[in-house]
N, C-alpha and C positions, 0 to 999 in steps of 0.2 A: 111101927116099922123102923128098923135100924139101917141107916145109910152111912157108908164110909166113903170119904174121899181119899184117894190113894196117890202118892207121889210116883216118881219114875220107878219102874219095876225092872227094866233091862233083862227080862227073861228069867228072873229069880222066882220061878213058879213054886218052888218048895217053900220059900218064905211067904209067898201069897197063901199057900195052903195052911201054913201055921197061923197066919193072921185070921183066916176064915174060921179055923178051929177055935181060936182064942176068942174072937169077937162075935162070931156067928151072925154076920150081917145079912140082911135081906137083899141089899143092893150095894155094889161097889161102883163108884164113879172114878175112873182113872185118867190121869192128866197127860198121857202119852209117854213115849219110850216104853211102851208095854213090853217090847221085846219080840215083836212079830217078824220073824225071819224064816219063812218056810223054805226058801231056796238056799240059804246059807247054812242052816243047821237041820238036822233031822228032828224037826220040831213037832211035838205032839201036844196040842192044847188039851187033849183029853186027860192029861195028868193033873190038871187043875180041878180041885174039888168044888165044882160049881153046881152040884145037885140041888142045893137049897139056896144058892146065892146067885143073883143075876149080876153080871159084870159088863159095864159099858166103858169103852175107852176111846179116846181120840188118838190121832197119829202124832208121834213126835218125830224128831229128826234122826232117831235111831229105831226106825221101823221100816219095813220093806214097802215103800210107797207104791212101787209098780204093782205089786200084788194087791194091795188094798184098793187102789184106784181102779184096777181091773174088775174088782168085785162090785164096786159102787156104780160104775157107769154114770148115767145122768141122774141117778136117784140121790136124794139128800135125806135118807132115813136109815135107821139102824140096819146093819147087815149082820146076820147071824153067822158066826164062824164055826161054832159047834154049840151043843146045848148050853143055853144060859150065858153065852159069851158073845158080845156084840161089839162090832166096830161102829163108831159114830162119826160119819163124815163131817167135814167142815160145814157149819151152818145148820146141822141137824139139831132137833130138839127132843128132849125126853120130858114127858110130863109125869111128875111124881103123884103118888096117890093123894097127897094133901093139896094138889092143884098147882104147886110151884112148877115153873117151867125152867128146865136146865138147857142152856145152849152150849154145844160143844164146838170148839174151834182149835183144831190141831195146827201144827206147823211151827217151825223155828229154823233159824240158820245154824248150821254146824260150824263151829269154830275150827274143827279139824277136817273140813271138807277137802283140803288140798292133799290129804294123806289117804283119801278113799278113792274108789273106782266108780265112776258115773254109771248108773244103771245096775250096779251090783250092791254096793253098800252106801251109795250116796245118790241123791236124786234132786235135780233142780226144783222139782215141785215141792220141796220141803218148805219153801218160803211162801207165805200167804200172798195171794195175788188179788188184783182188783175184781176179777170175775167172781171170785169166791164170796165177795161181799154181796153180790147179787142174789146169793142163795139165802141170805139172812131172812128170818121169819118176821112177819108183822106181829104187832101186839107186844105185850109185856114179856120181859125175860127177868126172872128172879135171881138166877144163879148162872154164872159162866164158868165152864171148865175148859181151860186152854192149856197149851204146852208151855209157851212163854207168856209174857205179860205186856200190857200197854206201857208206853213211855212214862205215864204218870205215876207208875209204881217204881220208886227209886231203888231198884235192886243193886245198882252200882255202889250204893252207900253201904251195902252189907257184904260186898265181895272184895277179896284181895286182888283177884285177877279181873282185868277189864278188857273187853273186846275192843280191837282197834277201830271197829266201825259199828254203827248202829244196825241192828237186825231190822230189815224192812218190815218183817212181820209185826214188829211192835207198833209201827205207825198205823197199820190196819187195825190192830187190836185197840188202839186209842180211839179210832172211829167207832168201834163197837161199844166201847165204854161210854162215849158221848151219846150214842144212839139210845142205849137201853138204861144206863145208870143202874145196874143191877144191885141188889142188896148185898150179894156175896160173889166173890171171884176167887177161884182156886187155880193154881198152876204149879208146874214143876220146872224142869229144864236146868235150873241153876244149881241144883244139888245142895242147896242150903235152905234153912228155915228162916223165914222172915214174915212179918205181917204189918199191916198198917191200915189207914183209912184215907180214902180219897173221896171227898164229897159225901154222898150217901152210900158209897160202896166200901164194904169191909173186905180187904183182900188178904190172902195168905199164900205164901210160897211154901210148898211142902218139900221136905228133903227126899232122899232116894232110898232104895231098898237096902243099900249097904250101910246105912246109918241106923242106929238103934233108938233114935228118938225123932219125933216130929215128921215121920214119913207117912203118917196117915192121920186123919181127923174124922171123928164122928160128926156127921152133919147135924147142926142144931135144928 
């Protein structure tokens, strides 16, 4: 089984189709900013060639959280949006065929939130909150797919631009890191590629769809 982890997509579904045609993965795990804006654009997910590829994505700060949360309700399990395309709410787990468990935890703070409109293209719920940690599963987690990253992953060392304040979501992700100490952690949000090791966790920041390298990784 071929599994790909994919960086920020931002609605570039034709690029996604090209990737699917090129790599022919069985599963895609996507790190958020999928580009789910059903109210802003005349969006049709059916243009995605998902006939033979299952796609699982968490929410980023550039997705319509009002619409996604309305679909989830109190459930913390995969929500099918159309054939073979699933939204993975915060704290939900996907078990791969080889037994590895993948935890999804979307959420991140928008640095441009002051230029957006609340309830339309910006949502206070974009930041991870304490209650969402209560949804975390028991038992082992092998892989985490999140939108941003824990504080222990020093992304500031790789960036020219620095946020004036720490994203509160990263503090909650640090607690997830300490709880599970997963073997692998993948995320996006920063739009650059970087990788490193923290304790037993090998982490990788994937670039985004407008870059020509390091915007996806075949899962080992």
